[in-house]
C-alpha positions as CSV (number, residue, x, y, z in Angstrom):
1,M,0.1,0.1,0.0
2,D,1.4,3.5,-1.0
3,F,-1.0,5.7,0.8
4,L,-2.8,5.8,4.3
5,P,-6.2,7.0,3.9
6,I,-7.2,9.1,6.8
7,F,-9.8,11.2,7.6
8,L,-9.6,13.8,10.5
9,N,-11.7,16.3,12.0
10,V,-9.7,19.4,12.3
11,K,-12.2,22.1,12.7
12,G,-11.2,24.4,15.5
13,K,-7.6,22.5,16.0
14,H,-4.3,23.9,15.6
15,C,-2.3,22.3,12.9
16,L,1.5,22.8,11.9
17,V,2.9,22.8,8.5
18,V,6.7,22.6,8.3
19,G,7.8,24.4,5.3
20,G,7.1,27.4,3.5
21,G,6.9,26.7,-0.4
22,E,4.3,25.8,-2.8
23,V,3.4,22.3,-1.1
24,A,3.1,23.7,2.3
25,K,0.9,26.5,0.9
26,R,-1.4,23.6,-0.5
27,K,-1.4,21.6,2.6
28,A,-2.2,24.8,4.6
29,T,-4.9,25.8,2.3
30,V,-6.7,22.3,2.8
31,L,-6.4,22.5,6.5
32,L,-8.0,26.0,6.4
33,E,-10.7,25.0,4.3
34,A,-11.2,21.8,6.9
35,G,-11.6,24.7,9.6
36,A,-8.2,24.5,11.4
37,T,-5.8,27.0,12.4
38,V,-2.5,26.7,10.8
39,R,1.0,27.4,12.1
40,V,3.6,27.5,9.4
41,V,7.2,27.3,10.3
42,A,10.1,27.8,7.6
43,P,13.2,29.9,7.3
44,Q,11.5,31.2,4.2
45,I,7.6,31.5,3.8
46,E,5.8,32.4,0.6
47,S,3.9,35.6,0.7
48,G,0.7,33.6,-0.2
49,L,1.0,31.9,3.2
50,A,1.7,34.7,5.5
51,G,-0.8,37.1,6.3
52,Q,-3.8,34.9,5.8
53,Q,-6.6,34.7,8.3
54,N,-6.0,31.8,10.8
55,V,-2.4,31.5,9.7
56,E,0.4,31.9,12.1
57,A,3.5,32.1,10.1
58,I,7.0,31.8,12.1
59,T,10.1,32.4,10.1
60,A,12.6,30.1,11.7
61,H,13.9,26.5,11.5
62,F,11.6,24.0,13.0
63,A,12.3,23.5,16.9
64,S,10.2,21.0,19.1
65,H,8.4,23.9,21.0
66,H,6.5,24.5,17.7
67,L,4.5,21.5,18.5
68,D,3.0,23.0,21.5
69,D,-1.0,22.7,21.5
70,V,-0.8,21.1,17.9
71,A,-3.1,18.4,16.8
72,L,-1.4,17.4,13.3
73,V,1.9,18.2,11.8
74,I,2.5,17.9,8.1
75,A,6.0,18.0,6.9
76,A,6.1,20.0,3.6
77,T,9.7,20.5,3.0
78,N,12.6,18.8,1.2
79,D,15.1,20.2,4.0
80,R,15.8,17.4,6.2
81,V,17.5,19.8,8.6
82,S,14.0,21.4,9.1
83,I,12.3,18.2,10.1
């Protein structure tokens, strides 16, 4: 099996996306559409992510404290140091 199908109710939950590029933007958009609030952490974050309602953009490398109060984490980066 190549994929794990999963359905989660993230409405009103805090979710973390590690990465700040196009893939991260797509993942964050899906989470926002599902009613989540999104924290995005990356050294560089696309302008389309930062400044959106219900998005907390943190320009930094990922650190364990970014996991505080987070229900779901999505790694959307190819930088292994960031994850």
